[in-house]
C-alpha positions in Angstrom: -49.1 115.1 87.8 -51.4 112.5 86.2 -53.9 113.9 83.8 -57.3 112.3 83.6 -59.1 112.6 80.3 -62.9 112.4 80.4 -64.4 111.2 77.2 -66.9 113.7 75.7 -70.5 112.9 74.6 -71.0 111.5 71.1 -73.5 114.2 70.3 -74.4 117.6 71.6 -77.0 120.1 70.4 -80.5 121.5 70.9 -83.9 120.0 70.3 -87.1 122.1 70.5 -85.0 124.7 72.4 -83.6 122.1 74.9 -79.9 121.7 75.2 -78.7 118.1 75.4 -75.7 115.8 75.4 -75.9 112.1 74.2 -73.5 109.5 75.5 -73.9 106.3 73.5 -71.9 103.0 73.0 -71.7 101.6 69.4 -74.6 99.2 69.9 -76.7 100.3 73.0 -79.0 97.7 74.6 -81.3 100.5 75.9 -81.5 104.2 76.7 -81.6 106.3 79.8 -83.0 109.8 79.9 -81.5 111.8 82.7 -83.5 114.5 84.5 -81.7 116.8 86.9 -83.0 118.7 89.9 -84.1 122.3 90.5 -81.2 124.7 89.9 -79.0 122.0 88.5 -77.7 121.4 84.9 -77.1 118.5 82.6 -73.3 118.5 83.1 -73.8 117.5 86.8 -74.8 114.1 85.6 -72.2 113.4 83.0 -70.5 110.9 85.4 -73.6 108.8 85.5 -74.0 109.1 81.7 -70.5 107.8 81.2 -71.2 104.9 83.6 -74.3 104.1 81.5 -72.3 104.1 78.3 -69.7 101.8 79.8 -72.5 99.4 80.8 -73.9 99.4 77.2 -76.7 101.9 77.7 -77.1 105.2 75.9 -77.7 108.1 78.2 -79.1 111.5 77.3 -78.7 114.4 79.7 -80.5 117.7 79.0 -81.2 121.0 80.6 -84.8 121.4 81.7 -86.4 124.6 80.6 -85.4 127.4 82.9 -81.9 125.9 83.4 -78.5 125.9 81.8 -78.5 126.4 78.0 -82.2 125.6 77.4 -84.7 128.1 76.2 -87.8 129.3 78.0 -89.1 128.8 81.5 -90.0 125.5 83.3 -93.8 125.2 83.2 -96.8 123.2 82.4 -95.2 121.5 79.4 -92.4 119.8 81.4 -93.8 116.3 80.8 -94.1 116.9 77.1 -90.5 118.0 77.1 -89.5 114.7 78.6 -91.3 112.8 76.0 -89.7 114.9 73.2 -86.2 114.3 74.5 -86.8 110.6 75.0 -87.3 110.4 71.3 -83.7 111.4 70.7 -82.4 108.2 72.3 -81.5 105.2 70.0 -84.3 102.6 69.5 -84.7 100.2 72.4 -86.0 99.9 75.9 -86.2 103.3 77.7 -85.6 104.2 81.3 -86.0 107.5 83.1 -83.6 108.5 85.8 -84.3 111.6 87.8 -83.2 113.3 91.0 -85.2 115.6 93.3 -87.4 117.7 90.9 -86.2 115.4 88.1 -87.3 112.3 90.1 -90.8 113.8 90.5 -90.9 114.5 86.7 -89.6 111.0 85.9 -92.5 109.5 87.8 -95.1 111.9 86.2 -93.7 111.2 82.7 -93.0 107.5 82.9 -96.3 106.3 81.5 -96.8 108.9 78.7 -93.1 108.5 77.6 -93.4 104.8 77.3 -90.6 104.1 79.8 -89.8 100.5 80.8 -88.3 101.4 84.1 -87.7 104.4 86.4 -84.9 105.3 88.8 -86.0 108.2 91.1 -83.4 109.6 93.5 -84.9 111.5 96.5 -87.9 112.4 94.4 -89.3 115.8 95.4 -92.9 116.2 96.8 -95.2 118.1 94.5 -96.5 120.2 97.4 -93.0 121.1 98.5 -92.1 122.1 94.9 -95.2 124.3 94.8 -94.2 126.0 98.1 -90.7 126.5 96.8 -91.9 128.2 93.6 -94.2 130.5 95.6 -91.4 131.4 98.0 -88.7 131.9 95.3 -86.6 129.1 96.8 -85.3 127.8 93.5 -82.6 129.2 91.2 -84.4 128.7 87.9 -86.6 130.5 85.4 -90.1 129.3 85.9 -93.6 129.8 84.6 -95.0 129.7 88.1 -98.7 129.3 87.3 -98.1 126.7 84.6 -95.7 124.6 86.7 -97.9 124.9 89.8 -100.9 123.7 87.7 -98.9 120.7 86.4 -97.8 119.7 89.9 -101.2 120.2 91.4 -103.1 118.2 88.8 -100.7 115.3 88.4 -99.8 113.4 91.6 -96.5 111.4 91.5 -98.0 108.8 93.8 -101.0 108.3 91.5 -98.6 108.1 88.5 -96.5 105.5 90.2 -99.5 103.4 91.1 -100.6 103.4 87.5 -97.2 102.6 86.1 -97.1 98.8 85.9 -93.3 98.5 85.3 -90.4 98.5 87.8 -89.3 101.5 89.8 -86.2 101.9 91.9 -86.4 104.6 94.6 -83.1 105.7 96.3 -83.2 108.0 99.3 -80.8 109.1 102.0 -82.2 109.0 105.6 -80.4 112.3 106.3 -82.0 114.1 103.3 -82.5 117.7 104.6 -84.8 118.8 101.7 -87.0 115.8 100.9 -88.0 113.7 103.9 -87.3 110.0 103.4 -90.9 109.4 104.5 -92.0 110.6 101.0 -90.2 107.8 99.3 -91.5 105.3 101.8 -95.0 106.4 101.1 -94.4 106.1 97.4 -93.1 102.6 97.8 -96.4 101.6 99.3 -97.9 102.2 95.9 -95.6 100.1 93.7 -97.5 98.4 91.0 -94.7 96.1 89.8 -93.2 93.4 92.2 -89.7 94.1 90.8 -89.9 97.6 92.2 -87.6 98.4 95.1 -86.9 101.1 97.7 -83.3 101.5 98.9 -82.9 103.8 102.0 -79.3 104.7 102.8 -78.3 105.6 106.4 -77.2 109.2 106.9 -76.2 111.2 103.9 -77.9 114.3 102.5 -80.0 115.5 99.6 -77.2 115.1 97.0 -75.2 112.2 98.5 -77.1 109.3 96.8 -76.6 110.6 93.2 -72.8 111.0 93.8 -72.2 107.6 95.5 -70.4 105.2 93.2 -71.7 102.0 94.8 -75.3 103.2 94.5 -74.7 104.2 90.9 -73.4 100.7 90.3 -76.5 99.2 92.1 -78.8 101.3 89.9 -77.0 100.2 86.7 -77.3 96.5 87.7 -81.0 97.0 88.6 -81.6 98.8 85.2 -79.9 96.0 83.3 -82.3 93.5 84.9 -85.4 95.7 84.6 -84.8 96.6 80.9 -83.5 93.2 80.0 
């Protein structure tokens, strides 16, 4: 039997109560902050982080509050948490890469975090997230009122329209949780001509983030956007 050894992160720890893992090449040409979805954990995105490292980019995965090994509940300070974790990446151009809930947060945090580019995979709708919180649909620890207030007051579409840097939206037509129409509506508000929407036939809510070809496409796009 062949044994496959997966290289570990260069650094692991906690920062302001948030658990993280940093994957970094010797001389990174930029950094990617990875935001997971509701009910997920940082380890689910280590494959993407390793691909970033191999491409010369540092990648930092962290557990959102209310998830994994991080302290506290996910609430109204989620954008400030993104900004704090972005500060742990090596100096250089910054990108945010988020999926589902993380895709929504990446769009909300892009401008305040000083990102140079965003990759959002099947980004969740704020209204759907608010309904899910109300109905107890998510496996996470949440400050319901605080997170609801954040999502109600900050619209991802408005944030995208005000973000004058490139955004890549990836969405599966067969997504059973977030309708592809949401990404199509977001794409109508692109502020940077380098922005792009890629819609994949079929698939499901998690298929895009696990697809090797789409990961490679996103890495190529990031290299151009950050370069």
